[in-house]
C-alpha positions as a Python dict, from the first residue, in 0.01 Angstrom:
ca = {
    (1, 'X'): (0, 0, 0),
    (2, 'X'): (342, 51, -34),
    (3, 'X'): (298, 416, -57),
    (4, 'X'): (72, 415, 247),
    (5, 'X'): (366, 228, 449),
    (6, 'X'): (616, 460, 326),
    (7, 'X'): (431, 731, 437),
    (8, 'X'): (346, 591, 760),
    (9, 'X'): (720, 531, 786),
    (10, 'X'): (829, 877, 706),
    (11, 'X'): (576, 1042, 941),
    (12, 'X'): (683, 810, 1252),
    (13, 'X'): (1085, 909, 1125),
    (14, 'X'): (969, 1285, 1118),
    (15, 'X'): (794, 1269, 1451),
    (16, 'X'): (1067, 1083, 1642),
    (17, 'X'): (1317, 1341, 1498),
    (18, 'X'): (1093, 1629, 1560),
    (19, 'X'): (1041, 1507, 1941),
    (20, 'X'): (1431, 1446, 2001),
    (21, 'X'): (1515, 1806, 1858),
    (22, 'X'): (1253, 1945, 2077),
    (23, 'X'): (1392, 1795, 2385),
    (24, 'X'): (1725, 1931, 2295),
    (25, 'X'): (1597, 2281, 2223),
    (26, 'X'): (1451, 2269, 2584),
    (27, 'X'): (1733, 2117, 2743),
    (28, 'X'): (2011, 2346, 2569),
    (29, 'X'): (2111, 2671, 2513),
    (30, 'X'): (1884, 2958, 2540),
    (31, 'X'): (1587, 2753, 2672),
    (32, 'X'): (1814, 2589, 2942),
    (33, 'X'): (1901, 2922, 3054),
    (34, 'X'): (1579, 3089, 3052),
    (35, 'X'): (1449, 2783, 3301),
    (36, 'X'): (1756, 2824, 3505),
    (37, 'X'): (1691, 3205, 3538),
    (38, 'X'): (1341, 3125, 3609),
    (39, 'X'): (1405, 2889, 3906),
    (40, 'X'): (1658, 3100, 4064),
    (41, 'X'): (1405, 3379, 4026),
    (42, 'X'): (1144, 3174, 4212),
    (43, 'X'): (1419, 3075, 4490),
    (44, 'X'): (1512, 3428, 4536),
    (45, 'X'): (1172, 3540, 4563),
    (46, 'X'): (1058, 3253, 4785),
    (47, 'X'): (1381, 3306, 5015),
    (48, 'X'): (1338, 3670, 5042),
    (49, 'X'): (977, 3627, 5129),
    (50, 'X'): (1051, 3362, 5397),
    (51, 'X'): (1332, 3596, 5549),
    (52, 'X'): (1094, 3886, 5543),
    (53, 'X'): (833, 3703, 5778),
    (54, 'X'): (1117, 3613, 6005),
    (55, 'X'): (1235, 3958, 6040),
    (56, 'X'): (899, 4175, 6002),
    (57, 'X'): (763, 4060, 6348),
    (58, 'X'): (568, 4375, 6487),
    (59, 'X'): (708, 4624, 6271),
    (60, 'X'): (491, 4906, 6148),
    (61, 'X'): (327, 4853, 5811),
    (62, 'X'): (530, 5114, 5625),
    (63, 'X'): (882, 4939, 5726),
    (64, 'X'): (759, 4594, 5657),
    (65, 'X'): (667, 4718, 5303),
    (66, 'X'): (998, 4860, 5244),
    (67, 'X'): (1190, 4566, 5445),
    (68, 'X'): (1044, 4335, 5174),
    (69, 'X'): (1151, 4532, 4858),
    (70, 'X'): (1495, 4586, 5038),
    (71, 'X'): (1529, 4194, 5057),
    (72, 'X'): (1410, 4139, 4698),
    (73, 'X'): (1638, 4401, 4589),
    (74, 'X'): (1938, 4245, 4749),
    (75, 'X'): (1864, 3939, 4594),
    (76, 'X'): (1791, 4045, 4266),
    (77, 'X'): (2090, 4252, 4236),
    (78, 'X'): (2324, 3984, 4380),
    (79, 'X'): (2217, 3708, 4191),
    (80, 'X'): (2167, 3906, 3878),
    (81, 'X'): (1844, 3687, 3814),
    (82, 'X'): (1703, 3986, 3635),
    (83, 'X'): (1880, 4273, 3444),
    (84, 'X'): (1983, 4557, 3763),
    (85, 'X'): (1816, 4839, 3557),
    (86, 'X'): (1508, 4628, 3575),
    (87, 'X'): (1555, 4578, 3950),
    (88, 'X'): (1548, 4994, 3940),
    (89, 'X'): (1221, 5011, 3751),
    (90, 'X'): (1087, 4735, 4001),
    (91, 'X'): (1178, 4932, 4306),
    (92, 'X'): (996, 5262, 4169),
    (93, 'X'): (699, 5058, 4053),
    (94, 'X'): (660, 4856, 4386),
    (95, 'X'): (693, 5177, 4595),
    (96, 'X'): (416, 5358, 4401),
    (97, 'X'): (188, 5075, 4426),
    (98, 'X'): (260, 4984, 4802),
    (99, 'X'): (236, 5377, 4916),
    (100, 'X'): (5, 5505, 4638),
    (101, 'X'): (-290, 5310, 4688),
    (102, 'X'): (-494, 5163, 4975),
    (103, 'X'): (-410, 4773, 4910),
    (104, 'X'): (-160, 4783, 5161),
    (105, 'X'): (-172, 5091, 5356),
    (106, 'X'): (-480, 5235, 5508),
    (107, 'X'): (-403, 5588, 5350),
    (108, 'X'): (-244, 5647, 5029),
    (109, 'X'): (75, 5889, 5056),
    (110, 'X'): (237, 6098, 4809),
    (111, 'X'): (433, 5896, 4601),
    (112, 'X'): (592, 6164, 4398),
    (113, 'X'): (917, 6139, 4589),
    (114, 'X'): (993, 5806, 4459),
    (115, 'X'): (897, 5906, 4106),
    (116, 'X'): (1102, 6252, 4104),
    (117, 'X'): (1417, 6059, 4136),
    (118, 'X'): (1417, 6067, 3762),
    (119, 'X'): (1459, 6425, 3775),
    (120, 'X'): (1732, 6434, 4031),
    (121, 'X'): (2032, 6657, 3929),
    (122, 'X'): (2273, 6344, 3935),
    (123, 'X'): (2046, 6190, 3685),
    (124, 'X'): (2078, 6492, 3456),
    (125, 'X'): (2472, 6534, 3528),
    (126, 'X'): (2519, 6173, 3428),
    (127, 'X'): (2313, 6205, 3119),
    (128, 'X'): (2537, 6512, 3030),
    (129, 'X'): (2817, 6292, 3068),
    (130, 'X'): (2707, 6020, 2841),
    (131, 'X'): (2590, 6248, 2585),
    (132, 'X'): (2942, 6416, 2580),
    (133, 'X'): (3136, 6084, 2605),
    (134, 'X'): (2944, 5935, 2312),
    (135, 'X'): (2989, 6265, 2072),
    (136, 'X'): (3360, 6225, 2183),
    (137, 'X'): (3364, 5867, 2062),
    (138, 'X'): (3181, 5916, 1745),
    (139, 'X'): (3413, 6185, 1633),
    (140, 'X'): (3731, 6009, 1756),
    (141, 'X'): (3839, 6290, 1997),
    (142, 'X'): (3811, 6047, 2304),
    (143, 'X'): (4082, 5805, 2112),
    (144, 'X'): (4267, 6120, 2011),
    (145, 'X'): (4321, 6266, 2342),
    (146, 'X'): (4417, 5931, 2506),
    (147, 'X'): (4653, 5820, 2233),
    (148, 'X'): (4848, 6172, 2266),
    (149, 'X'): (4861, 6154, 2634),
    (150, 'X'): (5068, 5800, 2583),
    (151, 'X'): (5298, 5928, 2339),
    (152, 'X'): (5527, 6155, 2526),
    (153, 'X'): (5631, 5851, 2769),
    (154, 'X'): (5862, 5719, 2502),
    (155, 'X'): (5948, 5382, 2522),
    (156, 'X'): (6071, 5297, 2866),
    (157, 'X'): (5874, 5023, 3002),
    (158, 'X'): (5797, 5195, 3335),
    (159, 'X'): (5746, 5520, 3190),
    (160, 'X'): (5504, 5357, 2916),
    (161, 'X'): (5297, 5177, 3212),
    (162, 'X'): (5262, 5541, 3416),
    (163, 'X'): (5134, 5688, 3127),
    (164, 'X'): (4869, 5412, 3021),
    (165, 'X'): (4752, 5422, 3390),
    (166, 'X'): (4735, 5806, 3397),
    (167, 'X'): (4526, 5813, 3082),
    (168, 'X'): (4309, 5558, 3190),
    (169, 'X'): (4226, 5739, 3517),
    (170, 'X'): (4195, 6066, 3376),
    (171, 'X'): (3968, 5929, 3071),
    (172, 'X'): (3750, 5763, 3330),
    (173, 'X'): (3687, 6111, 3482),
    (174, 'X'): (3517, 6239, 3198),
    (175, 'X'): (3419, 5912, 2956),
    (176, 'X'): (3323, 5590, 3095),
    (177, 'X'): (3551, 5343, 3242),
    (178, 'X'): (3421, 5117, 3001),
    (179, 'X'): (3472, 5302, 2706),
    (180, 'X'): (3820, 5426, 2829),
    (181, 'X'): (3905, 5047, 2850),
    (182, 'X'): (3828, 4952, 2532),
    (183, 'X'): (4021, 5224, 2383),
    (184, 'X'): (4338, 5135, 2579),
    (185, 'X'): (4305, 4773, 2547),
    (186, 'X'): (4267, 4784, 2180),
    (187, 'X'): (4584, 5019, 2173),
    (188, 'X'): (4816, 4803, 2366),
    (189, 'X'): (4678, 4457, 2237),
    (190, 'X'): (4914, 4446, 1955),
    (191, 'X'): (5220, 4503, 2173),
    (192, 'X'): (5119, 4261, 2442),
    (193, 'X'): (5103, 3962, 2180),
    (194, 'X'): (5418, 4076, 2019),
    (195, 'X'): (5573, 4038, 2364),
    (196, 'X'): (5448, 3702, 2433),
    (197, 'X'): (5426, 3516, 2755),
    (198, 'X'): (5767, 3544, 2835),
    (199, 'X'): (5758, 3894, 2902),
    (200, 'X'): (5547, 3980, 3220),
    (201, 'X'): (5482, 4333, 3120),
    (202, 'X'): (5213, 4248, 2874),
    (203, 'X'): (5016, 4118, 3151),
    (204, 'X'): (5095, 4412, 3369),
    (205, 'X'): (4970, 4640, 3149),
    (206, 'X'): (4662, 4479, 3061),
    (207, 'X'): (4572, 4473, 3420),
    (208, 'X'): (4686, 4800, 3478),
    (209, 'X'): (4410, 4957, 3263),
    (210, 'X'): (4095, 4850, 3431),
    (211, 'X'): (4276, 4899, 3766),
    (212, 'X'): (4341, 5271, 3681),
    (213, 'X'): (4027, 5315, 3491),
    (214, 'X'): (3809, 5202, 3801),
    (215, 'X'): (3981, 5423, 4056),
    (216, 'X'): (3991, 5715, 3822),
    (217, 'X'): (3636, 5735, 3780),
    (218, 'X'): (3630, 5835, 4162),
    (219, 'X'): (3764, 6173, 4047),
    (220, 'X'): (3431, 6319, 3928),
    (221, 'X'): (3058, 6294, 4000),
    (222, 'X'): (3028, 6162, 3612),
    (223, 'X'): (3336, 5922, 3669),
    (224, 'X'): (3097, 5662, 3851),
    (225, 'X'): (2759, 5589, 3910),
    (226, 'X'): (2822, 5510, 4311),
    (227, 'X'): (2950, 5901, 4281),
    (228, 'X'): (2630, 6026, 4184),
    (229, 'X'): (2416, 5819, 4414),
    (230, 'X'): (2650, 5944, 4713),
    (231, 'X'): (2613, 6293, 4592),
    (232, 'X'): (2239, 6281, 4592),
    (233, 'X'): (2232, 6096, 4913),
    (234, 'X'): (2447, 6398, 5065),
    (235, 'X'): (2203, 6639, 4920),
    (236, 'X'): (1940, 6478, 5122),
    (237, 'X'): (2124, 6602, 5433),
    (238, 'X'): (2162, 6948, 5347),
    (239, 'X'): (2503, 6941, 5156),
    (240, 'X'): (2481, 7003, 4790),
    (241, 'X'): (2830, 6867, 4627),
    (242, 'X'): (2898, 7036, 4313),
    (243, 'X'): (3161, 6908, 4039),
    (244, 'X'): (3467, 7088, 4179),
    (245, 'X'): (3373, 6975, 4536),
    (246, 'X'): (3370, 6625, 4446),
    (247, 'X'): (3703, 6659, 4238),
    (248, 'X'): (3842, 6797, 4559),
    (249, 'X'): (3729, 6480, 4720),
    (250, 'X'): (3800, 6230, 4457),
    (251, 'X'): (4081, 6317, 4237),
    (252, 'X'): (4381, 6327, 4523),
    (253, 'X'): (4278, 5932, 4635),
    (254, 'X'): (4258, 5834, 4271),
    (255, 'X'): (4597, 5951, 4172),
    (256, 'X'): (4745, 5819, 4494),
    (257, 'X'): (4622, 5483, 4412),
    (258, 'X'): (4727, 5508, 4072),
    (259, 'X'): (5065, 5594, 4165),
    (260, 'X'): (5074, 5306, 4416),
    (261, 'X'): (4977, 5047, 4183),
    (262, 'X'): (5207, 5165, 3943),
    (263, 'X'): (5505, 5127, 4179),
    (264, 'X'): (5390, 4789, 4267),
    (265, 'X'): (5318, 4660, 3944),
    (266, 'X'): (5619, 4842, 3775),
    (267, 'X'): (5848, 4665, 4070),
    (268, 'X'): (5671, 4338, 4107),
    (269, 'X'): (5645, 4253, 3721),
    (270, 'X'): (5917, 4435, 3549),
    (271, 'X'): (5989, 4390, 3163),
    (272, 'X'): (6231, 4193, 3040),
    (273, 'X'): (6245, 4444, 2726),
    (274, 'X'): (6452, 4758, 2741),
    (275, 'X'): (6224, 4932, 2508),
    (276, 'X'): (5841, 4901, 2409),
    (277, 'X'): (5637, 5083, 2162),
    (278, 'X'): (5251, 5111, 2100),
    (279, 'X'): (5080, 5049, 1795),
    (280, 'X'): (4834, 5372, 1702),
    (281, 'X'): (4786, 5268, 1347),
    (282, 'X'): (4432, 5082, 1416),
    (283, 'X'): (4267, 5453, 1494),
    (284, 'X'): (4332, 5532, 1115),
    (285, 'X'): (4075, 5238, 1019),
    (286, 'X'): (3773, 5398, 1198),
    (287, 'X'): (3530, 5577, 1011),
    (288, 'X'): (3504, 5901, 1149),
    (289, 'X'): (3263, 6221, 1074),
    (290, 'X'): (3416, 6537, 892),
    (291, 'X'): (3590, 6863, 1032),
    (292, 'X'): (3241, 7011, 1130),
    (293, 'X'): (3147, 6750, 1359),
    (294, 'X'): (3487, 6739, 1514),
    (295, 'X'): (3509, 7113, 1588),
    (296, 'X'): (3160, 7108, 1736),
    (297, 'X'): (3211, 6863, 1963),
    (298, 'X'): (3548, 7011, 2088),
    (299, 'X'): (3397, 7323, 2142),
    (300, 'X'): (3134, 7157, 2336),
    (301, 'X'): (3348, 6959, 2537),
    (302, 'X'): (3566, 7242, 2650),
    (303, 'X'): (3273, 7460, 2724),
    (304, 'X'): (3097, 7190, 2939),
    (305, 'X'): (3404, 7084, 3114),
    (306, 'X'): (3505, 7441, 3175),
    (307, 'X'): (3161, 7535, 3294),
    (308, 'X'): (3154, 7218, 3535),
    (309, 'X'): (3464, 7305, 3688),
    (310, 'X'): (3412, 7683, 3741),
    (311, 'X'): (3062, 7608, 3846),
    (312, 'X'): (3123, 7786, 4217),
    (313, 'X'): (3226, 8129, 4038),
    (314, 'X'): (2926, 8147, 3814),
    (315, 'X'): (2695, 7949, 4044),
    (316, 'X'): (2508, 7772, 3773),
    (317, 'X'): (2454, 7398, 3862),
    (318, 'X'): (2628, 7123, 3715),
    (319, 'X'): (2297, 6966, 3604),
    (320, 'X'): (2230, 7280, 3402),
    (321, 'X'): (2549, 7266, 3263),
    (322, 'X'): (2509, 6938, 3147),
    (323, 'X'): (2238, 7050, 2907),
    (324, 'X'): (2510, 7206, 2680),
    (325, 'X'): (2597, 6872, 2527),
    (326, 'X'): (2262, 6742, 2537),
    (327, 'X'): (2132, 7012, 2355),
    (328, 'X'): (2400, 7111, 2082),
    (329, 'X'): (2486, 6748, 2005),
    (330, 'X'): (2147, 6685, 1936),
    (331, 'X'): (2039, 6983, 1747),
    (332, 'X'): (2340, 6936, 1520),
    (333, 'X'): (2262, 6587, 1452),
    (334, 'X'): (2585, 6469, 1570),
    (335, 'X'): (2392, 6249, 1791),
    (336, 'X'): (2111, 6116, 1598),
    (337, 'X'): (1799, 5953, 1715),
    (338, 'X'): (1966, 5602, 1717),
    (339, 'X'): (2282, 5740, 1884),
    (340, 'X'): (2057, 5866, 2154),
    (341, 'X'): (1855, 5541, 2179),
    (342, 'X'): (2191, 5360, 2244),
    (343, 'X'): (2327, 5573, 2542),
    (344, 'X'): (2337, 5347, 2837),
    (345, 'X'): (1990, 5474, 2972),
    (346, 'X'): (1996, 5146, 3164),
    (347, 'X'): (2232, 5275, 3439),
    (348, 'X'): (1997, 5613, 3476),
    (349, 'X'): (1726, 5322, 3559),
    (350, 'X'): (1953, 5176, 3789),
    (351, 'X'): (2018, 5502, 3970),
    (352, 'X'): (1687, 5625, 3976),
    (353, 'X'): (1598, 5307, 4156),
    (354, 'X'): (1865, 5316, 4385),
    (355, 'X'): (1777, 5683, 4500),
    (356, 'X'): (1395, 5594, 4535),
    (357, 'X'): (1492, 5263, 4736),
    (358, 'X'): (1726, 5522, 4965),
    (359, 'X'): (1459, 5767, 4994),
    (360, 'X'): (1193, 5474, 5101),
    (361, 'X'): (1450, 5313, 5372),
    (362, 'X'): (1520, 5634, 5529),
    (363, 'X'): (1168, 5774, 5524),
    (364, 'X'): (1000, 5453, 5636),
    (365, 'X'): (1216, 5463, 5950),
    (366, 'X'): (1370, 5117, 5852),
    (367, 'X'): (1694, 5271, 5797),
    (368, 'X'): (1714, 5400, 6154),
    (369, 'X'): (1600, 5028, 6285),
    (370, 'X'): (1862, 4859, 6102),
    (371, 'X'): (2119, 5123, 6199),
    (372, 'X'): (2034, 5067, 6569),
    (373, 'X'): (2089, 4722, 6549),
    (374, 'X'): (2443, 4793, 6369),
    (375, 'X'): (2502, 5065, 6637),
    (376, 'X'): (2814, 4897, 6775),
    (377, 'X'): (2967, 5082, 6491),
    (378, 'X'): (2907, 5370, 6591),
    (379, 'X'): (2978, 5346, 6977),
    (380, 'X'): (3350, 5460, 6936),
    (381, 'X'): (3423, 5803, 7009),
    (382, 'X'): (3576, 5851, 6687),
    (383, 'X'): (3383, 5784, 6376),
    (384, 'X'): (3689, 5631, 6220),
    (385, 'X'): (3621, 5248, 6272),
    (386, 'X'): (3269, 5273, 6165),
    (387, 'X'): (3373, 5429, 5820),
    (388, 'X'): (3635, 5170, 5783),
    (389, 'X'): (3382, 4867, 5838),
    (390, 'X'): (3127, 5029, 5650),
    (391, 'X'): (3402, 5079, 5376),
    (392, 'X'): (3538, 4747, 5391),
    (393, 'X'): (3195, 4597, 5358),
    (394, 'X'): (3083, 4815, 5054),
    (395, 'X'): (3426, 4674, 4872),
    (396, 'X'): (3358, 4340, 4963),
    (397, 'X'): (3019, 4343, 4849),
    (398, 'X'): (3097, 4535, 4527),
    (399, 'X'): (3310, 4243, 4409),
    (400, 'X'): (3015, 4008, 4369),
    (401, 'X'): (2754, 4271, 4252),
    (402, 'X'): (2691, 4604, 4073),
    (403, 'X'): (2866, 4871, 4270),
    (404, 'X'): (2592, 5092, 4192),
    (405, 'X'): (2349, 4876, 4350),
    (406, 'X'): (2575, 4828, 4654),
    (407, 'X'): (2584, 5192, 4765),
    (408, 'X'): (2207, 5237, 4677),
    (409, 'X'): (2140, 4930, 4942),
    (410, 'X'): (2420, 5038, 5222),
    (411, 'X'): (2411, 5390, 5208),
    (412, 'X'): (2088, 5470, 5380),
    (413, 'X'): (2162, 5260, 5653),
    (414, 'X'): (2522, 5356, 5695),
    (415, 'X'): (2428, 5714, 5719),
    (416, 'X'): (2201, 5604, 6014),
    (417, 'X'): (2504, 5444, 6189),
    (418, 'X'): (2715, 5765, 6246),
    (419, 'X'): (2490, 6045, 6297),
    (420, 'X'): (2648, 6371, 6249),
    (421, 'X'): (2880, 6216, 5994),
    (422, 'X'): (2652, 6151, 5702),
    (423, 'X'): (2839, 6352, 5447),
    (424, 'X'): (3140, 6183, 5529),
    (425, 'X'): (2991, 5827, 5505),
    (426, 'X'): (2856, 5908, 5176),
    (427, 'X'): (3166, 6038, 5030),
    (428, 'X'): (3408, 5733, 5182),
    (429, 'X'): (3155, 5469, 5074),
    (430, 'X'): (3080, 5626, 4726),
    (431, 'X'): (3473, 5633, 4669),
    (432, 'X'): (3518, 5291, 4835),
    (433, 'X'): (3291, 5145, 4570),
    (434, 'X'): (3498, 5218, 4300),
    (435, 'X'): (3773, 4988, 4473),
    (436, 'X'): (3646, 4637, 4377),
    (437, 'X'): (3886, 4473, 4143),
    (438, 'X'): (3940, 4149, 4300),
    (439, 'X'): (3755, 3936, 4024),
    (440, 'X'): (3695, 3934, 3650),
    (441, 'X'): (3339, 4031, 3715),
    (442, 'X'): (3392, 4272, 3986),
    (443, 'X'): (3434, 4546, 3709),
    (444, 'X'): (3309, 4582, 3329),
    (445, 'X'): (3706, 4679, 3250),
    (446, 'X'): (3790, 4366, 3444),
    (447, 'X'): (3549, 4170, 3209),
    (448, 'X'): (3690, 4340, 2895),
    (449, 'X'): (4063, 4263, 2990),
    (450, 'X'): (3959, 3893, 3095),
    (451, 'X'): (3763, 3826, 2756),
    (452, 'X'): (4123, 3914, 2551),
    (453, 'X'): (4222, 3557, 2682),
    (454, 'X'): (4552, 3709, 2792),
    (455, 'X'): (4525, 3719, 3138),
    (456, 'X'): (4380, 3460, 3392),
    (457, 'X'): (4141, 3535, 3681),
    (458, 'X'): (4452, 3509, 3934),
    (459, 'X'): (4641, 3786, 3741),
    (460, 'X'): (4362, 4026, 3892),
    (461, 'X'): (4411, 3915, 4262),
    (462, 'X'): (4722, 4110, 4388),
    (463, 'X'): (4614, 4449, 4232),
    (464, 'X'): (4295, 4397, 4381),
    (465, 'X'): (4373, 4312, 4714),
    (466, 'X'): (4597, 4628, 4704),
    (467, 'X'): (4334, 4833, 4600),
    (468, 'X'): (4072, 4673, 4781),
    (469, 'X'): (4249, 4731, 5103),
    (470, 'X'): (4457, 5048, 5043),
    (471, 'X'): (4189, 5211, 4836),
    (472, 'X'): (3901, 5256, 5140),
    (473, 'X'): (4210, 5362, 5365),
    (474, 'X'): (4298, 5628, 5118),
    (475, 'X'): (3919, 5754, 5068),
    (476, 'X'): (3880, 5766, 5445),
    (477, 'X'): (4199, 5956, 5510),
    (478, 'X'): (4131, 6220, 5268),
    (479, 'X'): (3766, 6251, 5358),
    (480, 'X'): (3836, 6288, 5696),
    (481, 'X'): (4056, 6591, 5622),
    (482, 'X'): (3825, 6763, 5352),
    (483, 'X'): (3473, 6646, 5429),
    (484, 'X'): (3426, 6887, 5708),
    (485, 'X'): (3513, 7181, 5469),
    (486, 'X'): (3237, 7031, 5220),
    (487, 'X'): (2976, 6980, 5482),
}
């Protein structure tokens, strides 16, 4: 009897504890985040559907189909309720289903154009850049180049700051701005903590790194995903922008913005120290491969960049040149299967989805319809007011959502607002998307610096406002000068 009673008591206690633990597991941690994400997903979907029913009206079926997709993409990308790359895959799948079957339209259409974005030249250029950057990272070549670029600056704080910003900007033209930021933050963090909160130079240099890395990505097609989307959109209007042509457009405003930001930061927050020194000892702890691998990566990097830069001379497309690092580094096993799997394929999915969305918005006629509603931006004799308005919208949206997604959404509409200036619109908006630096979440480099705990959210605002206003102006000014020669 006592044993039975004890057993009942034990079961009751276990059951009570289990139920309480179950409630806690549902209402805390990962499960509550999943529940909140599901609720937000439902809200976004229902909101997009309700807005679509209000706007669709008497639109042709093709435009109604694409309008719903556009609203869903805006909602998903803005709220990040699902990963951005998943939205890209959803876009392609949606278009194949909607236009490739008779479920929605009467006669199926050729949907190859929505899938062929995976074979777009900009995808191959980006993939080549990813492979090359990963090879440089594995062999330590990226660290060696960045650190060697900083050393000649000496110990004067203003010169060290300029060297760091230039290294971040140039590095981000060929390596991802995220990787560049990680490398430089690791190098300067010991100095920042040594100076302490009493010296503003520590916060200044940390804020300067993501700023320079982001605007530096404007310099090349592979430097930033919006650049690739803009180049792909320009190609649809008959203008092929090669590697060198983009550098002619992107490098001058990038360097101008770095110089302007350096002047502002060095004068508004001068260091209280007369001498600073960076610690490069952390690189020695990295387990790097041997001399053979370093030589192969160095030779591949030199050959690839040289071929990219001289493409107008030999006529080989930058996408074909991108096969050099892909083939060489994979065949020599410098990048094995695991390294290849770890490449940012999600970014390529996002770019492919963005290109497919742009194709659908334009081909369905929805872009022209939306552009007619915003045609007041094109009523001016000069395209300048329209470019300014569209660029500021791009910067504003990019502060709250992925700049790649922003460009994918706004470019198909923007090119219809200023007919005859499609290439200038693509270039100006592609460059402006890299100028969103106002918040810690505006760009991955900002988030990396904020995660160090050495800077606050408000520390990003002065530089973010400066670049957010000056960046589009510099981009538009330079594009209007050189755009006519490219188009």
